[in-house]
C-alpha positions in Angstrom: -31.4 -44.8 25.1 -27.9 -43.6 23.9 -26.2 -46.5 22.7 -22.8 -45.8 24.2 -20.5 -44.7 27.4 -22.9 -41.7 29.6 -21.0 -39.9 32.7 -23.0 -39.9 34.8 -21.6 -37.2 36.5 -22.1 -35.0 33.7 -25.1 -35.8 32.7 -23.4 -36.7 29.1 -22.9 -38.9 26.9 -18.3 -39.4 26.3 -18.8 -39.7 23.0 -21.0 -37.9 21.1 -22.5 -38.7 18.0 -22.2 -36.1 16.0 -19.6 -32.8 16.2 -22.9 -30.6 14.3 -23.4 -28.0 16.8 -27.2 -28.2 15.3 -27.4 -31.9 16.1 -25.5 -32.2 19.1 -25.3 -30.5 22.7 -22.5 -32.9 24.2 -19.6 -31.6 21.9 -16.9 -31.5 24.8 -15.1 -34.9 24.0 -14.0 -35.9 20.4 -13.2 -39.4 21.9 -12.5 -41.1 25.3 -8.7 -43.5 24.7 -9.6 -46.9 24.3 -7.6 -48.2 27.9 -10.1 -45.9 29.4 -13.1 -48.0 27.1 -11.2 -51.6 28.2 -11.3 -50.3 32.0 -15.0 -50.0 31.4 -16.1 -53.1 29.8 -14.2 -55.1 32.1 -15.5 -53.1 35.2 -18.9 -54.9 33.8 -17.3 -58.3 33.7 -15.8 -57.4 36.8 -19.7 -56.3 38.5 -20.5 -59.8 37.4 -18.2 -62.3 38.9 -18.3 -60.2 42.5 -21.9 -61.2 41.7 -21.4 -64.4 42.2 -18.4 -64.5 44.6 -20.8 -63.1 47.2 -23.3 -64.8 46.0 -21.5 -68.0 46.0 -19.9 -67.0 50.2 -23.4 -65.9 50.9 -25.2 -69.6 50.5 -22.0 -71.2 51.1 -21.9 -69.6 54.8 -25.8 -69.9 55.2 -26.8 -72.2 54.3 -23.8 -74.1 55.1 -23.2 -75.5 51.9 -20.1 -76.8 50.9 -20.7 -77.0 47.5 -20.9 -73.1 47.1 -17.6 -72.3 49.3 -15.3 -74.8 46.6 -16.6 -72.7 43.8 -16.1 -69.3 45.9 -12.8 -70.8 46.4 -12.6 -72.0 42.6 -14.0 -69.0 41.0 -12.2 -66.4 43.7 -8.9 -66.3 41.2 -11.1 -65.9 37.8 -12.7 -62.5 40.0 -9.6 -61.1 41.1 -8.0 -60.9 37.2 -10.7 -59.0 36.2 -11.1 -56.9 40.0 -7.5 -56.5 38.6 -7.6 -55.8 34.7 -11.1 -53.2 35.4 -8.8 -51.0 38.1 -5.6 -51.2 37.4 -7.1 -50.4 33.7 -9.1 -47.6 35.1 -6.1 -45.9 37.3 -3.8 -46.4 34.1 -6.6 -44.1 32.2 -7.4 -41.4 34.5 -3.1 -41.5 35.3 -1.7 -40.5 32.4 -4.9 -40.3 29.8 -6.1 -36.0 30.1 -9.0 -37.1 30.8 -12.1 -34.0 30.6 -14.9 -34.3 33.2 -12.0 -35.9 35.5 -9.2 -33.5 36.3 -8.2 -32.4 39.0 -8.4 -33.2 42.9 -11.5 -36.1 41.2 -9.0 -37.3 39.0 -6.8 -38.0 42.2 -9.7 -39.3 44.4 -10.1 -42.3 41.0 -6.3 -42.5 41.0 -6.0 -43.1 45.1 -9.2 -45.5 44.6 -7.7 -47.6 41.6 -4.6 -48.6 44.2 -7.0 -49.3 47.2 -8.4 -51.2 45.4 -5.0 -53.8 44.3 -3.4 -53.6 47.3 -6.9 -54.9 49.3 -7.2 -57.3 46.5 -3.5 -58.6 47.2 -3.9 -58.7 50.1 -7.8 -61.0 50.7 -6.1 -63.4 48.6 -2.7 -63.8 50.1 -4.5 -64.0 53.2 -7.2 -66.7 51.9 -3.7 -68.2 50.8 -2.4 -68.7 54.4 -5.9 -69.7 55.7 -6.6 -66.8 57.4 -10.4 -66.8 56.9 -11.6 -63.9 58.8 -9.2 -61.9 57.7 -9.3 -62.0 54.5 -13.0 -61.7 54.6 -12.2 -58.3 56.4 -9.8 -56.8 53.4 -12.0 -58.6 51.2 -14.7 -56.6 52.5 -13.1 -53.2 52.2 -12.2 -53.6 48.7 -15.6 -54.0 48.1 -16.8 -50.7 50.0 -14.1 -49.4 47.8 -15.1 -51.1 44.1 -18.0 -49.6 44.4 -16.9 -45.7 46.2 -16.8 -44.7 42.5 -20.6 -45.5 42.0 -21.9 -44.4 44.7 -20.2 -41.2 43.7 -21.7 -41.3 40.3 -25.6 -42.2 41.8 -24.8 -39.2 44.8 -24.0 -36.3 41.7 -27.6 -37.9 40.2 -29.5 -37.6 42.9 -28.2 -33.7 43.2 -28.6 -33.2 40.4 -32.6 -34.0 40.0 -32.9 -31.7 42.9 
């Protein structure tokens, strides 16, 4: 294991362990900005929170367990906070920092994804606060799809490199 953030799109680490050419073939990046490192850590927490939210919603709806619906409602603000934090930090880091692995059209795409995540999240939580739970479900489903779209991009890139 490399024990660092790994750029799956390019198949190399974001931060090399050594800049010595004979020891390390990954010499492209000298490091990543602190805001991007924070984004990666908060994204991990966000994904765990999303699993709890989705699981509590699913159990509450399928098995008609109101205590899981209450958990979903109470835990929602924490999940929304971590989604905003992870998406906001990622969007800021890509929009303002010069990063070698993401430039040009790919950079613009991911900034658009970050903005979409935050807009869909705010709209979905607003609708839930007004009692429109069907619309809340629709907006949050779209938000989750957009949250995981960069992951599908990475999975697709890895699969393309394998063949």
